[in-house]
TORLO-480054 format. One record per residue (C-alpha): residue in three letters; y, x, z. Coordinates in steps of 0.25 Angstrom, whole numbers, padded with zeros to 4 digits, always signed. Layout:
REM residues N
alaYXZ/...
//
This chain:
REM residues 781
met+0000+0000+0001/phe+0013+0004-0003/glu+0008+0015-0010/thr+0021+0020-0020/val+0031+0016-0009/arg+0037+0028+0000/ala+0046+0024+0013/arg+0054+0032+0024/pro+0061+0027+0035/ala+0076+0024+0034/gly+0080+0033+0045/ala+0071+0045+0041/ile+0072+0059+0047/leu+0062+0065+0039/pro+0065+0068+0022/gly+0056+0061+0012/asp+0048+0048+0012/val+0032+0043+0014/pro+0024+0032+0009/leu+0026+0019+0014/thr+0015+0015+0022/leu+0011+0002+0030/pro+0013+0010+0043/leu+0027+0015+0039/leu+0030+0002+0035/ala+0026-0004+0048/arg+0033+0005+0056/ser+0047+0001+0052/tyr+0045-0011+0058/leu+0040-0019+0070/leu+0028-0025+0065/pro+0021-0036+0074/pro+0007-0031+0079/ala-0004-0032+0069/pro-0014-0042+0073/asp-0028-0039+0079/thr-0036-0048+0070/ser-0041-0041+0058/phe-0038-0047+0044/thr-0052-0044+0038/asp-0057-0052+0050/ala-0049-0064+0050/leu-0052-0065+0034/arg-0067-0066+0036/pro-0068-0079+0044/his-0059-0085+0031/leu-0068-0081+0020/gly-0080-0092+0022/phe-0072-0100+0014/gly-0064-0099-0001/pro-0070-0094-0014/trp-0076-0081-0007/ala-0084-0088+0005/gly-0096-0085-0004/ser-0096-0072-0005/phe-0091-0071+0010/ala-0103-0077+0015/val-0113-0065+0007/ala-0104-0054+0009/pro-0093-0057+0019/gly-0088-0042+0021/glu-0085-0037+0006/thr-0080-0053+0003/ala-0070-0053+0014/arg-0064-0040+0008/val-0063-0044-0005/val-0055-0057+0001/glu-0046-0047+0010/arg-0043-0039-0002/ala-0040-0051-0010/leu-0030-0058+0000/arg-0025-0045+0004/asp-0021-0044-0012/val-0013-0058-0011/met-0006-0054+0001/met-0001-0041-0006/gly+0003-0050-0018/thr+0014-0058-0008/ala+0025-0054-0004/thr+0026-0059+0010/leu+0010-0059+0013/arg+0011-0073+0016/pro+0002-0083+0009/asp+0013-0093+0004/ala+0018-0081-0006/val+0005-0085-0015/asp+0007-0096-0024/val-0005-0099-0032/arg+0001-0112-0037/ala+0001-0107-0051/leu-0014-0104-0052/asp-0025-0113-0058/pro-0031-0120-0045/gln-0044-0119-0054/arg-0044-0103-0056/arg-0050-0093-0047/ala-0037-0087-0043/his-0032-0099-0037/arg-0045-0100-0031/his-0045-0089-0024/leu-0030-0085-0022/ser-0031-0097-0015/ala-0041-0094-0006/leu-0035-0081+0000/leu-0023-0088+0001/asp-0030-0099+0009/leu-0036-0086+0017/trp-0022-0080+0019/asn-0017-0092+0025/ala-0029-0093+0034/leu-0028-0080+0039/gly-0013-0084+0042/asp-0004-0072+0047/leu-0015-0060+0046/leu-0012-0050+0037/pro-0022-0038+0033/pro-0014-0026+0043/glu-0005-0020+0031/leu-0001-0033+0025/ala+0002-0036+0040/ile+0013-0025+0040/leu+0018-0028+0027/arg+0023-0044+0029/ala+0027-0039+0043/val+0037-0030+0037/ile+0041-0041+0027/glu+0043-0050+0038/ala+0048-0040+0048/arg+0062-0044+0055/ala+0074-0036+0057/asp+0072-0033+0070/asp+0057-0027+0067/ile+0062-0016+0060/leu+0060-0002+0066/asp+0061+0007+0055/pro+0069+0004+0043/leu+0060+0011+0030/his+0065+0014+0018/val+0055+0013+0005/ile+0054+0020-0008/his+0047+0013-0019/asp+0048+0011-0035/pro+0052-0004-0036/gln+0044-0004-0050/asp+0032-0001-0042/thr+0022-0012-0047/ser+0011-0007-0039/leu+0017-0013-0027/ser+0010-0025-0021/ala+0020-0038-0019/ile+0018-0035-0003/glu+0022-0022-0004/ala+0034-0025-0014/ala+0038-0036-0003/val+0037-0025+0009/ile+0044-0014+0001/glu+0057-0024-0003/thr+0058-0028+0011/val+0059-0015+0017/ile+0068-0012+0006/ala+0078-0024+0009/arg+0077-0021+0025/his+0078-0006+0026/gly+0085-0002+0013/leu+0082+0010+0003/pro+0085+0023+0005/ala+0097+0031-0001/asp+0090+0040-0011/ile+0081+0029-0015/ala+0083+0032-0030/asp+0078+0045-0027/arg+0066+0042-0020/arg+0061+0032-0028/ala+0062+0041-0041/ala+0054+0051-0033/leu+0043+0040-0029/arg+0043+0037-0043/ala+0042+0050-0048/ala+0032+0055-0040/arg+0022+0043-0043/asp+0026+0043-0058/ala+0024+0058-0059/cys+0017+0063-0071/his+0011+0078-0067/gly+0004+0081-0079/ala+0011+0092-0087/pro+0020+0086-0097/gly+0015+0086-0111/thr-0001+0085-0106/ala-0011+0076-0108/leu-0011+0074-0092/arg+0002+0070-0092/his+0001+0060-0102/leu-0011+0054-0096/gln-0003+0053-0083/ala+0009+0047-0090/ala+0002+0037-0102/leu-0010+0035-0095/leu-0007+0018-0094/ser+0003+0017-0104/pro+0000+0009-0117/gln+0009+0018-0126/ala+0002+0031-0122/his-0001+0039-0133/arg-0013+0050-0135/val-0011+0065-0131/thr-0020+0077-0134/arg-0028+0079-0121/asp-0027+0093-0114/pro-0034+0099-0102/gly-0025+0092-0092/val-0035+0079-0094/arg-0048+0082-0095/val-0060+0072-0096/phe-0075+0076-0092/gly-0088+0067-0097/leu-0096+0069-0086/arg-0109+0063-0080/asp-0108+0058-0066/ala-0099+0059-0054/glu-0106+0071-0050/ala-0103+0078-0063/glu-0089+0074-0063/ala-0088+0080-0048/his-0094+0093-0051/val-0085+0094-0065/ala-0072+0091-0056/ala-0075+0101-0046/ser-0078+0111-0057/leu-0065+0108-0064/ala-0058+0110-0051/gln-0063+0124-0048/arg-0059+0126-0063/leu-0046+0122-0060/leu-0044+0131-0047/asp-0048+0143-0055/ala-0038+0141-0066/glu-0027+0137-0058/pro-0024+0146-0048/asp-0013+0138-0041/leu-0023+0126-0041/ser-0026+0121-0027/pro-0038+0113-0026/ser-0028+0103-0021/gly-0023+0101-0036/ile-0035+0097-0039/gly-0039+0081-0038/leu-0051+0072-0039/leu-0050+0058-0041/leu-0063+0050-0038/pro-0068+0036-0040/ser-0069+0029-0027/gly-0083+0027-0020/pro-0091+0038-0016/thr-0098+0041-0028/tyr-0090+0055-0032/val-0088+0059-0018/pro-0102+0066-0015/phe-0101+0074-0029/val-0087+0077-0027/arg-0091+0084-0014/glu-0102+0092-0019/ala-0095+0097-0031/phe-0082+0100-0025/ala-0089+0107-0012/arg-0098+0116-0022/ala-0085+0120-0029/gly-0078+0123-0016/leu-0067+0113-0017/pro-0063+0106-0005/leu-0059+0091-0009/ser-0048+0084-0001/ala-0050+0070+0002/leu-0063+0067-0003/pro-0069+0054+0001/val-0079+0055+0013/gly-0089+0047+0019/gln-0091+0033+0019/asp-0094+0023+0029/ala-0107+0019+0031/arg-0110+0003+0025/asp-0113-0007+0037/leu-0128-0009+0033/ala-0130-0017+0047/gly-0118-0027+0043/glu-0123-0026+0029/cys-0137-0030+0033/leu-0134-0041+0043/leu-0125-0048+0035/his-0135-0048+0022/val-0146-0051+0032/leu-0138-0064+0036/thr-0135-0067+0024/cys-0149-0066+0018/leu-0153-0076+0029/arg-0144-0086+0025/pro-0147-0098+0016/ser-0146-0096+0000/ala-0144-0081+0003/pro-0137-0073-0008/val-0147-0064-0015/met-0137-0053-0015/ala-0137-0052+0000/arg-0151-0051+0001/ala-0152-0039-0009/ser-0141-0032-0003/leu-0150-0032+0011/leu-0161-0027+0005/arg-0155-0014+0001/leu-0147-0011+0013/ala-0152+0002+0018/leu-0156-0004+0031/met-0168-0013+0025/pro-0182-0007+0030/trp-0186-0002+0014/pro-0182+0009+0007/ala-0170+0009-0001/glu-0179+0007-0015/val-0185-0005-0009/gly-0172-0012-0005/arg-0166-0010-0018/arg-0179-0017-0024/leu-0180-0029-0015/ser-0164-0030-0017/gln-0166-0030-0033/ala-0178-0040-0032/ala-0168-0049-0022/met-0158-0050-0032/glu-0167-0053-0043/gly-0174-0064-0034/ala-0186-0058-0032/ser-0194-0064-0022/pro-0202-0061-0013/leu-0197-0047-0010/ser-0206-0042-0001/arg-0216-0039-0012/leu-0206-0032-0021/ala-0206-0018-0012/pro-0215-0012-0001/leu-0209-0016+0012/asp-0215-0015+0025/arg-0215-0024+0037/arg-0202-0024+0040/gly-0198-0026+0025/his-0206-0038+0025/ala-0201-0043+0036/leu-0187-0040+0033/leu-0188-0049+0019/ala-0195-0059+0027/leu-0182-0062+0036/leu-0172-0060+0025/ala-0180-0073+0020/glu-0178-0081+0033/arg-0168-0092+0032/pro-0164-0094+0047/thr-0155-0107+0050/arg-0154-0107+0065/ala-0147-0095+0073/his-0157-0092+0082/asp-0167-0091+0070/leu-0158-0081+0062/ala-0156-0073+0077/gln-0170-0071+0077/leu-0172-0065+0063/met-0160-0055+0065/glu-0166-0050+0078/gly-0178-0045+0070/leu-0169-0039+0058/pro-0166-0025+0064/arg-0181-0023+0064/leu-0184-0025+0051/leu-0173-0015+0046/ser-0175+0000+0042/thr-0180+0010+0051/asp-0172+0022+0045/ala-0164+0030+0053/glu-0152+0031+0042/val-0149+0016+0046/ala-0154+0015+0061/glu-0140+0014+0065/asp-0138+0002+0056/val-0150-0005+0060/ala-0146-0004+0074/glu-0131-0009+0071/leu-0138-0021+0062/ala-0146-0023+0075/gln-0135-0023+0084/arg-0127-0032+0075/ile-0140-0041+0074/gly-0139-0042+0089/glu-0126-0048+0089/leu-0126-0057+0079/val-0140-0063+0085/gly-0133-0064+0098/ile-0123-0075+0090/leu-0135-0082+0084/arg-0142-0083+0099/ala-0130-0089+0104/ala-0131-0100+0096/pro-0140-0112+0098/pro-0153-0111+0094/ala-0152-0123+0084/ala-0139-0117+0079/glu-0139-0115+0064/ile-0132-0102+0058/thr-0118-0101+0052/trp-0122-0092+0043/asp-0107-0090+0038/glu-0101-0087+0054/leu-0113-0077+0055/thr-0112-0068+0043/gly-0097-0069+0045/arg-0100-0061+0058/ile-0106-0050+0051/glu-0096-0038+0048/val-0100-0029+0038/ala-0091-0015+0039/glu-0087-0011+0023/ala-0090+0003+0020/lys-0077+0010+0020/ala-0074+0019+0008/glu-0074+0034+0009/ala-0063+0041+0018/asp-0054+0051+0012/gly-0059+0066+0016/pro-0050+0076+0022/ala-0039+0079+0013/leu-0037+0093+0011/leu-0026+0102+0005/asp-0032+0112-0004/ala-0043+0105-0009/val-0046+0096-0021/thr-0039+0082-0020/val-0048+0071-0020/cys-0044+0056-0022/val-0051+0043-0025/asp-0047+0032-0034/gly-0037+0023-0028/thr-0032+0034-0019/pro-0020+0040-0022/pro-0021+0055-0021/asp-0015+0064-0010/arg-0008+0075-0018/pro-0006+0078-0033/val-0016+0086-0040/arg-0015+0095-0053/his-0030+0090-0056/leu-0036+0078-0056/met-0050+0075-0059/leu-0055+0060-0060/leu-0070+0059-0057/gly-0078+0044-0059/phe-0077+0043-0074/ala-0091+0047-0075/glu-0095+0036-0065/gly-0085+0026-0071/ala-0074+0025-0061/phe-0064+0029-0069/pro-0056+0024-0075/ala-0057+0012-0065/ser-0056-0003-0069/pro-0048-0012-0063/gly-0051-0016-0048/ile-0058-0030-0048/gly-0050-0039-0038/pro-0057-0045-0026/val-0057-0060-0031/phe-0065-0061-0043/leu-0066-0069-0055/asp-0076-0083-0055/ser-0083-0076-0069/glu-0085-0064-0060/ile-0091-0070-0047/ala-0099-0079-0056/leu-0106-0066-0063/thr-0110-0061-0050/arg-0117-0072-0046/ala-0127-0072-0058/arg-0140-0076-0052/asp-0151-0068-0060/thr-0145-0060-0070/leu-0132-0053-0073/val-0132-0048-0087/leu-0120-0037-0089/glu-0117-0035-0103/trp-0113-0020-0110/pro-0105-0019-0122/ala-0112-0016-0135/ala-0107-0001-0134/ala-0112+0000-0120/val-0126-0006-0125/gln-0126+0004-0137/lys-0124+0015-0126/ala-0134+0013-0118/leu-0145+0012-0130/ile-0139+0025-0135/gln-0140+0032-0120/pro-0153+0026-0114/asp-0153+0035-0102/glu-0139+0032-0098/pro-0141+0015-0099/cys-0130+0013-0090/phe-0119+0021-0093/ser-0112+0010-0102/ala-0114-0001-0091/ala-0111+0008-0080/ala-0098+0013-0087/leu-0094-0002-0090/leu-0095-0007-0076/ala-0089+0005-0070/thr-0077+0003-0078/arg-0075-0013-0080/cys-0083-0018-0067/his-0083-0009-0057/met-0097-0008-0057/ser-0108+0003-0058/val-0122+0002-0062/glu-0132+0008-0054/ala-0147+0008-0051/gly-0151-0006-0048/ala-0136-0010-0045/ile-0123-0012-0048/ala-0112-0006-0041/ile-0098-0013-0038/gly-0086-0009-0029/gly-0096+0001-0021/lys-0106-0009-0019/arg-0121-0009-0026/his-0127-0022-0031/ser-0140-0023-0036/ala-0142-0025-0050/arg-0152-0023-0062/val-0143-0020-0074/ser-0150-0018-0088/phe-0143-0011-0099/cys-0143-0016-0113/gly-0152-0028-0111/lys-0164-0018-0106/thr-0172-0017-0092/ile-0165-0007-0082/pro-0172+0006-0085/pro-0181+0010-0073/glu-0173+0022-0069/phe-0161+0011-0066/asp-0172+0003-0057/thr-0172+0013-0046/pro-0160+0021-0038/arg-0156+0035-0043/pro-0152+0046-0035/val-0138+0053-0039/pro-0142+0064-0050/val-0140+0077-0046/pro-0144+0084-0058/thr-0139+0100-0062/leu-0125+0096-0071/pro-0124+0101-0083/arg-0111+0108-0088/leu-0101+0100-0080/gly-0109+0099-0068/arg-0113+0107-0055/arg-0113+0120-0063/ala-0097+0116-0066/val-0095+0119-0051/ala-0096+0132-0046/pro-0101+0132-0032/cys-0088+0139-0023/ala-0088+0142-0008/ala-0079+0130-0001/arg-0066+0133+0000/ala-0060+0134+0013/asp-0055+0122+0019/ala-0045+0115+0012/gly-0037+0110+0025/pro-0030+0096+0026/ala-0020+0091+0016/arg-0015+0079+0026/leu-0012+0082+0039/val-0015+0071+0051/pro-0006+0077+0063/ser-0014+0072+0073/gln-0027+0078+0069/leu-0021+0094+0067/pro-0030+0102+0074/ala-0019+0114+0074/ser-0003+0115+0073/leu+0005+0116+0060/val+0016+0121+0067/ala+0016+0131+0079/ala+0016+0124+0093/pro+0030+0124+0099/asp+0031+0136+0111/lys+0041+0129+0120/leu+0038+0114+0124/glu+0045+0105+0133/thr+0042+0091+0142/gln+0051+0081+0146/leu+0052+0068+0152/leu+0058+0058+0144/asp+0056+0045+0153/ala+0054+0045+0167/ala+0048+0031+0168/glu+0033+0031+0174/trp+0024+0026+0165/gln+0009+0021+0166/leu+0004+0017+0152/gly+0001+0003+0152/glu-0015+0004+0146/arg-0014-0010+0146/ser-0005-0011+0135/trp-0015-0004+0124/thr-0031-0004+0123/ser-0033+0010+0119/ala-0024+0025+0119/ala-0024+0022+0104/ala-0015+0009+0106/arg-0008+0014+0117/gly-0002+0026+0109/thr+0001+0018+0097/ala+0009+0008+0105/leu+0015+0018+0111/his+0021+0026+0099/glu+0025+0011+0092/ala+0033+0009+0105/leu+0040+0021+0105/arg+0043+0019+0090/leu+0047+0005+0091/leu+0057+0008+0104/leu+0062+0022+0097/met+0066+0014+0086/arg+0070+0002+0092/pro+0071+0000+0106/asp+0075-0014+0105/leu+0062-0018+0101/ala+0056-0015+0115/pro+0054-0029+0120/arg+0044-0031+0107/leu+0035-0019+0110/pro+0026-0026+0121/ala+0022-0037+0110/his+0022-0026+0099/leu+0013-0017+0104/gly+0006-0022+0116/leu+0015-0015+0127/val+0016-0021+0141/pro+0032-0022+0144/glu+0031-0011+0154/asp+0027-0002+0144/ala+0035-0005+0133/gln+0048-0003+0143/ile+0042+0011+0147/leu+0041+0014+0131/ala+0055+0009+0129/gly+0060+0019+0139/arg+0051+0031+0133/ala+0057+0028+0120/gln+0072+0028+0125/ala+0070+0040+0132/leu+0065+0047+0121/arg+0076+0043+0111/ala+0086+0048+0122/trp+0077+0061+0123/leu+0078+0066+0108/ala+0093+0061+0108/ala+0098+0070+0119/arg+0089+0081+0112/gly+0097+0078+0096/his+0088+0069+0090/ala+0094+0056+0091/arg+0089+0051+0077/ile+0075+0044+0079/thr+0065+0041+0069/thr+0051+0035+0074/glu+0036+0035+0066/val+0042+0044+0055/pro+0033+0047+0043/met+0032+0060+0039/glu+0024+0065+0027/ala+0023+0081+0024/thr+0018+0092+0016/leu+0015+0104+0026/ala+0017+0119+0020/gly+0003+0121+0016/gly+0001+0107+0008/ala-0005+0098+0018/arg+0003+0083+0019/leu+0006+0078+0034/ser+0010+0063+0037/ala+0012+0059+0049/thr+0022+0049+0057/leu+0031+0056+0067/asp+0032+0046+0081/leu+0047+0051+0082/leu+0056+0059+0072/ala+0072+0061+0079/glu+0082+0068+0072/gly+0096+0074+0076/glu+0105+0086+0078/ala+0094+0092+0084/gly+0085+0091+0073/leu+0071+0084+0073/ala+0064+0078+0084/leu+0048+0075+0082/ile+0042+0066+0093/asp+0027+0062+0095/his+0024+0051+0104/lys+0011+0053+0113/ser+0004+0043+0123/asp-0005+0055+0128/ala-0008+0051+0143/asp-0009+0066+0147/arg+0003+0075+0155/asp+0001+0089+0150/phe+0013+0086+0141/glu+0012+0101+0134/ala-0002+0102+0132/gly-0001+0088+0125/phe+0011+0093+0116/arg+0003+0104+0113/arg-0010+0095+0108/his-0002+0087+0099/trp+0006+0098+0094/pro-0003+0099+0081/gln+0000+0084+0077/leu+0015+0089+0080/ser+0016+0101+0072/ala+0012+0092+0061/tyr+0024+0083+0063/val+0033+0097+0064/ala+0026+0103+0052/gly+0029+0089+0044/leu+0043+0090+0048/arg+0044+0104+0043/ala+0038+0101+0029/leu+0048+0090+0027/asp+0060+0097+0029/pro+0058+0113+0035/arg+0074+0114+0037/arg+0074+0105+0048/gly+0078+0111+0062/pro+0070+0110+0075/val+0060+0099+0079/leu+0057+0094+0091/val+0044+0090+0094/ala+0040+0083+0104/ile+0029+0072+0111/his+0033+0061+0118/trp+0025+0059+0129/val+0026+0041+0130/thr+0016+0040+0142/ala+0023+0050+0150/gly+0038+0048+0146/met+0038+0065+0142/ile+0042+0073+0129/ser+0035+0086+0125/phe+0044+0094+0115/ala+0047+0107+0108/glu+0059+0111+0097/leu+0053+0117+0084/gln+0061+0126+0076/gly+0067+0126+0062/ser+0057+0129+0053/ala+0062+0136+0039/pro+0054+0133+0026/asp+0049+0149+0026/ala+0042+0147+0039/ala+0031+0154+0043/val+0017+0147+0040/glu+0005+0146+0047/pro-0008+0141+0042/leu-0016+0131+0048/gly-0030+0130+0043/thr-0031+0135+0029/cys-0021+0126+0022/leu-0007+0122+0030/glu+0004+0130+0031/thr+0013+0127+0044/val+0024+0130+0049/arg+0026+0137+0062/pro+0042+0136+0066/pro+0048+0149+0072/arg+0049+0151+0087/
//
């Protein structure tokens, strides 16, 4: 959100601007406390009605996510985040668009004022009163930017109307456009032409040169090894090129990650932000939901087929695949189609039951864990399933013996945790830059390699919306057979290349439908659905009827042999610094440290105000921010932050004492929650928010609030110095000509302040390395 928008506080002390983010926007206003109710949890009880009710009964987790995404899109299409802003009268009541949009609006009205957390911030900003404004914010954006949603544009217009624009807005907008629209390719090259005219219908052809290179490779593994080989050659040919000047753009998903990791490790090249790991599936939740769905009257075949393939089943994966395929084809009985042991036969018999009484269902569910896999790899999942079944059985046993099963209510209780997308790995400074499709790169590169053409990931097809056409839904409901016809050219290609029967089909599905053909399945959006695929009207070849291992043959010419194994480079060092996690200081600790009493009021912190230490620290920081900027808001603190009035009164005294102390030392101008972005001398980037930054005739004062309970203030200052040193290094990087900087920790609960003064540092000051990548400024003594 607001990806192309920049901002700066109207009274900013630091130069430059920073990205406009929701936290920055929220800090500019006194927003109402967030409700305790989760938007997703509030949504689910309403999904048993409407056009998605059938899907929700079978797949509640997936359906809830799709409906939530569709409703969020409708919300962002308004300028008020109120349902009455949408008028459906212009739509034909008999058409699908009217039906679905009306259902989404009914859902929005049923939720009342509840919004997703980020959208709640935007509506609060739009509807804020004048006395809610804490720190005026200047927004820098391109008024012609068409990528902004209706609500984003409305928020920007509201902020500009309230706070105006900076005096140099024309220059700032010009710089924003230049950075956004710059073509970095050298003038006259094919790369520059491609960057400037890729989407232009009037573009003319130019002769290709070495600036654009295209390789036709066999698969993802070959692409990864060739990319590593090219990176090696580029580094050898260009002495001034750093690995960080080479970028890899990968398709989303896990396919390319292991190949890229292995190939670049052989080449001795570290990778920055390569996705790592993936949260495991919620096998216990999936199994429980599928079993309950299979026991219902008129159980859907897909639920049964999905259950039979789960890793918790008491048979090998190959047997599960065969049973699942047979279930999709309507074969019966399944027990004759594969060799099963006693537990396997008992499980199939359990799934054939159709209980109608709650106690009968409880008895069936109690026996389920004993019929599942005994494999050690899924033992934890089976144990978790047994625990969740115990909770469910308790609910069923609490009903009267003759009570009928309320299936919708029962399945609605089953929460299936969604497997999270892969997280970015550590961002390293002197390493090849990796970014995933859909994620903007965090730094410019000189050479960019796109991986994914071999697997059909690029060029990407248009995104598919969450609300499908009626004809598409009807297509997926075919009872016996789904026939996919390929173009004549694809048929001919399959006949000419019989050893690659799925080449044309896979290319068509991947580029047009986000599908890919696998062994015995079609993969759509990261999920695999069992299917029997026939090419050109022929029976599926035997080699496609069983799972195939990932091929790892010796690659010809442009494969592994193109990558000369090298010793791994030294640790590339972090490219982005997190001040609170630094293991060492970036700036030498001060020799002289003083501690003074700010406020003599005795204060025993009211622990009854908070539920945790983290909540206490957050509330204290927020209270001081509000009281330093707007002392008149003190009466609103108890309701806003959950403080007891006594604590709010003492905090108001602390804020007043701190302001007076700073003014007496020559730092009269105060700003709080100051966003800072800086690039340090070694190239690492620092993004931080300063609790308090003051300015005056004595120079800058940097104050960090701490709610620590210990009373050894000097030891505490030394312990927190790495974090403070990062802030000082960022200030020096933004403007090395600045004079002395007073650095202090305000011990909030004790009413004390520990401080030291660092003298100014010239741009050519001596440097001291930290690790192997950072250069840090040591202030002169």
